[in-house]
Steps between C-alpha positions, in 0.01 A plus 500: 500500500125555483541654148693202392223261612231720322715511185553118512117432539417759234741323265343155585156637434615632156637162416197321620281748288711415190470122579124519544455703181694234320285229630188690407627549150586140460152399633334725250713353213424139613124583522493654163680216342250244665201712374649490144570132508154422626344729232689340218434145629139604555466606139 
């Protein structure tokens, strides 16, 4: 029972980590895109 709970929370944490990494990657892409657009429009 206890091992099942630990495994469940471990799995949840892995999924959350993947989700957070995806969000961070998308934020970086969006920021990079905004910087490029601003630079191009600035010129």
